C-alpha positions as CSV (number, residue, x, y, z in Angstrom):
1,M,20.1,9.3,-3.1
2,G,18.6,9.8,0.3
3,L,15.8,11.4,2.4
4,T,17.7,14.4,3.6
5,D,21.2,15.8,3.3
6,K,21.0,17.8,6.6
7,P,23.3,16.1,9.2
8,E,21.4,17.4,12.2
9,L,18.2,15.6,11.0
10,Q,19.7,12.3,10.3
11,P,20.0,10.8,13.8
12,P,16.4,11.5,14.8
13,L,15.1,10.4,11.4
14,F,17.1,7.2,11.7
15,F,15.6,6.4,15.1
16,L,12.0,7.2,14.1
17,L,12.2,5.2,10.9
18,L,13.9,2.3,12.7
19,V,11.1,2.2,15.3
20,N,8.6,2.5,12.4
21,Y,10.2,-0.4,10.6
22,V,10.2,-2.7,13.7
23,V,6.6,-1.9,14.5
24,T,5.5,-2.4,10.8
25,V,7.2,-5.8,10.6
26,M,6.0,-7.0,14.0
27,G,2.5,-5.7,13.4
28,N,2.0,-7.2,10.0
29,L,3.6,-10.5,10.9
30,S,1.4,-10.8,14.0
31,L,-1.7,-10.1,11.9
32,I,-0.6,-12.7,9.3
33,N,0.0,-15.3,12.0
34,L,-3.3,-14.6,13.7
35,I,-5.2,-15.1,10.5
36,C,-3.4,-18.3,9.7
37,L,-3.7,-19.8,13.2
38,N,-7.4,-19.0,13.9
39,S,-10.0,-20.8,11.9
40,H,-12.8,-18.2,12.6
41,L,-10.7,-15.7,10.6
42,H,-10.7,-17.9,7.5
43,T,-13.2,-15.7,5.7
44,P,-13.0,-13.6,2.6
45,M,-12.5,-10.3,4.5
46,Y,-9.5,-11.7,6.4
47,F,-8.2,-13.4,3.3
48,F,-7.9,-10.0,1.7
49,L,-6.5,-8.5,4.9
50,F,-3.9,-11.3,5.0
51,N,-2.8,-10.2,1.5
52,L,-2.8,-6.5,2.4
53,S,-0.5,-7.2,5.4
54,F,1.7,-9.4,3.2
55,I,2.1,-6.6,0.7
56,D,2.7,-4.0,3.4
57,L,5.4,-6.2,4.9
58,C,7.0,-6.8,1.5
59,Y,7.4,-3.3,0.4
60,S,8.7,-2.3,3.8
61,F,11.4,-4.8,3.1
62,V,12.0,-3.3,-0.3
63,L,12.3,0.3,0.8
64,T,13.1,0.8,4.5
65,P,16.4,-1.1,5.0
66,K,18.1,0.9,2.2
67,M,16.7,4.1,3.6
68,L,18.1,3.3,7.1
69,M,21.5,2.4,5.6
70,S,21.6,5.8,3.9
71,F,21.7,7.4,7.4
72,L,24.7,5.3,8.4
73,S,26.9,5.5,5.3
74,E,28.8,8.6,4.1
75,R,28.1,7.8,0.5
76,N,24.6,6.5,-0.2
77,I,25.1,4.6,-3.5
78,I,22.9,2.2,-5.4
79,S,23.8,0.4,-8.6
80,F,21.7,0.7,-11.7
81,A,20.6,-2.9,-11.4
82,G,19.8,-2.4,-7.8
83,C,17.8,0.8,-8.6
84,M,15.8,-1.0,-11.3
85,T,15.1,-3.9,-9.0
86,Q,13.9,-1.6,-6.2
87,L,11.8,0.3,-8.7
88,F,10.1,-2.9,-10.0
89,F,9.2,-4.3,-6.6
90,Y,8.1,-0.8,-5.3
91,C,5.7,-0.4,-8.3
92,F,4.6,-4.0,-8.1
93,F,3.6,-3.9,-4.4
94,V,2.1,-0.4,-4.4
95,S,0.0,-1.1,-7.5
96,S,-1.1,-4.5,-6.1
97,E,-2.1,-2.8,-2.8
98,C,-4.4,-0.4,-4.8
99,Y,-6.2,-3.4,-6.4
100,V,-6.4,-5.4,-3.1
101,L,-8.0,-2.4,-1.4
102,T,-10.4,-2.3,-4.4
103,A,-11.2,-6.0,-3.9
104,M,-11.8,-5.4,-0.2
105,A,-14.3,-2.6,-1.1
106,C,-16.2,-5.0,-3.4
107,D,-16.2,-7.6,-0.6
108,R,-17.8,-5.1,1.8
109,Y,-20.4,-4.2,-0.8
110,V,-21.5,-7.8,-1.2
111,A,-21.4,-8.5,2.5
112,I,-23.7,-5.5,3.3
113,C,-25.9,-5.1,0.1
114,K,-26.2,-8.8,-0.8
115,P,-25.8,-10.7,2.5
116,L,-27.8,-13.8,1.4
117,L,-25.6,-14.3,-1.6
118,Y,-22.3,-13.5,0.2
119,T,-21.0,-17.1,0.6
120,V,-21.8,-17.9,-3.0
121,T,-20.5,-14.6,-4.5
122,M,-17.3,-14.4,-2.5
123,S,-16.4,-18.1,-2.8
124,P,-12.8,-19.2,-2.3
125,R,-12.5,-19.4,-6.1
126,V,-13.7,-15.9,-6.6
127,C,-11.4,-14.5,-3.8
128,S,-8.4,-16.3,-5.3
129,L,-9.2,-14.9,-8.7
130,L,-9.5,-11.4,-7.3
131,M,-6.1,-11.7,-5.6
132,S,-4.5,-13.3,-8.6
133,G,-5.9,-10.5,-10.8
134,S,-4.6,-7.9,-8.3
135,Y,-1.0,-9.3,-8.4
136,M,-1.1,-9.8,-12.1
137,M,-2.2,-6.2,-12.8
138,G,0.5,-5.0,-10.3
139,F,3.1,-7.1,-12.1
140,A,2.0,-5.6,-15.5
141,C,2.3,-2.0,-14.2
142,A,5.7,-2.7,-12.6
143,M,7.0,-4.3,-15.8
144,V,5.9,-1.4,-18.0
145,L,7.2,1.3,-15.6
146,T,10.6,-0.5,-15.2
147,E,10.9,-1.0,-18.9
148,C,10.3,2.8,-19.4
149,M,13.1,3.6,-17.0
150,I,15.6,1.1,-18.4
151,R,15.2,2.6,-21.9
152,L,16.2,6.1,-20.6
153,I,19.8,7.3,-21.0
154,F,21.6,8.7,-17.9
155,C,24.8,10.6,-18.7
156,D,25.2,13.7,-16.5
157,S,23.9,13.9,-12.9
158,N,23.6,10.6,-11.1
159,I,22.2,12.0,-7.8
160,I,18.6,10.9,-7.2
161,N,16.6,13.5,-5.3
162,H,14.7,10.9,-3.4
163,Y,15.2,8.2,-0.8
164,M,14.1,5.5,-3.3
165,C,14.2,4.7,-7.0
166,E,10.8,6.2,-8.0
167,P,9.8,6.9,-11.6
168,F,9.4,10.7,-11.6
169,P,12.8,11.5,-9.9
170,L,14.5,9.1,-12.4
171,L,12.8,10.9,-15.3
172,Q,14.4,14.2,-14.1
173,L,17.9,12.6,-14.2
174,S,17.7,11.4,-17.9
175,C,19.6,13.3,-20.6
176,S,17.5,11.7,-23.3
177,S,13.9,12.7,-24.3
178,T,11.5,11.7,-21.6
179,Y,8.2,12.8,-23.2
180,A,7.1,9.3,-24.1
181,S,8.2,7.7,-20.8
182,Q,6.7,10.5,-18.8
183,L,3.4,10.1,-20.7
184,V,3.4,6.3,-20.1
185,V,4.2,6.8,-16.4
186,S,1.5,9.4,-15.9
187,I,-1.1,7.3,-17.7
188,I,-0.3,4.2,-15.5
189,V,-0.3,6.2,-12.3
190,F,-3.6,7.9,-13.3
191,K,-5.1,4.5,-14.3
192,V,-4.2,2.7,-11.1
193,I,-5.3,5.5,-8.8
194,I,-8.4,6.7,-10.6
195,V,-9.8,3.4,-11.7
196,S,-9.4,1.7,-8.3
197,S,-10.6,4.8,-6.4
198,L,-13.7,5.1,-8.6
199,I,-14.6,1.4,-8.0
200,I,-14.1,2.0,-4.2
201,F,-16.2,5.2,-4.3
202,L,-19.0,3.4,-6.2
203,S,-19.0,0.5,-3.8
204,Y,-19.3,2.8,-0.8
205,T,-21.9,4.9,-2.5
206,L,-24.1,1.8,-2.9
207,I,-23.3,0.7,0.6
208,L,-24.3,4.1,2.0
209,F,-27.5,4.0,0.0
210,N,-28.3,0.5,1.3
211,V,-27.4,1.4,4.9
212,L,-29.6,4.5,4.9
213,H,-32.6,2.3,3.9
214,M,-32.1,-0.1,6.8
215,S,-34.9,-0.1,9.3
216,S,-32.7,-1.3,12.2
217,S,-30.3,1.2,13.8
218,K,-28.3,-1.8,15.1
219,G,-27.9,-3.0,11.5
220,R,-26.7,0.5,10.4
221,S,-24.2,0.7,13.3
222,K,-22.8,-2.8,12.5
223,A,-22.5,-1.9,8.8
224,F,-20.6,1.3,9.5
225,S,-18.3,-0.4,12.0
226,T,-17.6,-3.2,9.5
227,C,-16.5,-0.6,6.8
228,G,-14.8,1.9,9.2
229,S,-11.3,0.3,9.2
230,H,-11.2,-0.1,5.4
231,I,-12.4,3.5,4.8
232,I,-9.6,4.8,7.1
233,T,-7.0,2.7,5.3
234,V,-8.2,3.7,1.9
235,G,-8.3,7.4,2.9
236,L,-4.8,7.5,4.2
237,F,-3.2,5.5,1.4
238,Y,-4.9,7.3,-1.5
239,A,-4.6,10.8,0.0
240,F,-0.9,10.5,0.5
241,G,-0.5,8.6,-2.8
242,M,-2.2,11.4,-4.7
243,L,-0.3,14.1,-2.9
244,T,2.9,12.4,-3.8
245,H,2.2,12.0,-7.5
246,V,0.0,14.9,-8.5
247,K,1.6,17.6,-10.7
248,P,4.8,15.7,-11.4
249,S,6.3,18.4,-13.7
250,S,6.4,21.2,-11.1
251,A,9.8,22.5,-10.0
252,G,9.5,21.8,-6.2
253,F,7.4,18.6,-6.7
254,V,10.1,16.0,-5.8
255,D,11.1,17.6,-2.4
256,Q,7.4,17.8,-1.5
257,G,6.8,14.3,-2.9
258,K,9.5,12.8,-0.6
259,F,7.7,14.1,2.5
260,F,4.3,12.7,1.4
261,S,5.7,9.4,0.1
262,V,7.2,8.6,3.5
263,F,3.7,8.5,4.9
264,Y,2.3,6.1,2.3
265,T,5.4,3.8,2.1
266,N,6.3,3.8,5.8
267,V,3.5,5.2,8.1
268,V,0.4,3.6,6.4
269,P,1.9,0.0,6.5
270,M,2.6,0.5,10.2
271,L,-0.9,1.8,10.9
272,N,-2.9,-0.8,8.9
273,P,-2.5,-3.7,11.5
274,L,-3.5,-1.3,14.3
275,I,-6.5,0.1,12.4
276,Y,-7.8,-3.4,11.7
277,S,-7.1,-4.7,15.2
278,L,-8.1,-2.1,17.8
279,R,-11.8,-2.0,17.0
280,N,-12.1,-5.5,15.6
281,R,-13.8,-8.1,17.9
282,D,-12.7,-11.0,15.7
283,V,-9.0,-10.0,15.9
284,K,-9.2,-9.4,19.7
285,L,-10.8,-12.8,20.1
286,A,-8.0,-14.4,18.0
287,V,-5.4,-12.6,20.1
288,K,-6.9,-14.1,23.3
289,K,-7.1,-17.6,21.8
290,T,-3.6,-17.5,20.6
291,L,-2.2,-16.2,23.9
292,K,-4.2,-18.8,25.8
293,R,-2.8,-21.5,23.4
294,I,0.8,-20.3,24.0
295,T,0.5,-20.1,27.8
296,S,-1.4,-23.3,28.4
């Protein structure tokens, strides 16, 4: 189990991933604290962003420390129980992130297309239900996928051609029939990615239609700037997610999948706080207020 077996690549990869991990943790913790400490950020959009940062932080804790340890130890070993635990939390947080991004797209649709009904439609109760539903669906996906892997029989090779316990590499290790498990895994991955991406696509199609019919150029500019950060995040997450999981039965898939999965499990969680902060006036104002509070 590991990212690479080439000794010359391990020191630079360790350094890059360590820097990535520190920036990811600091960035997401900072954004979580800013949202908690500043009352003007207590809105539906930032409630969803708080949960997105929380999820990014959590699955960084699930995956990156073990990956960093693999560069320092001669034998990179994980127990079966440890592997299944990592698999469960990985599936839980990644699936939940898909649904949180979907909820954020719906929030942007209501904010731009139904502004007069926004406070009623996106009430604290509705936002809490959307988040509860996201976590519950993520939990259900993780339970089913983990159950499929637990039922497999592993008797020969015990070397996972990946840096984490992920369903498709584990299916390749099994010496029992994997047809049913592979079918279930493919259906769940397809359902999570396609259903959530279709809802996001529909939301932004309606937003675009509404924006194009706005008479004010200032209103159009504000609408596009409001959605820009979310579009970038969705684009990066789903693009690398689909590149990782498409064509799982091909021979060279896993090696290619390892490369792409590093981006959506390590790079995207690091970029999300930056994407939502650099062009966001509310977050910049929150940073100034927080720094002023600390220094005064």
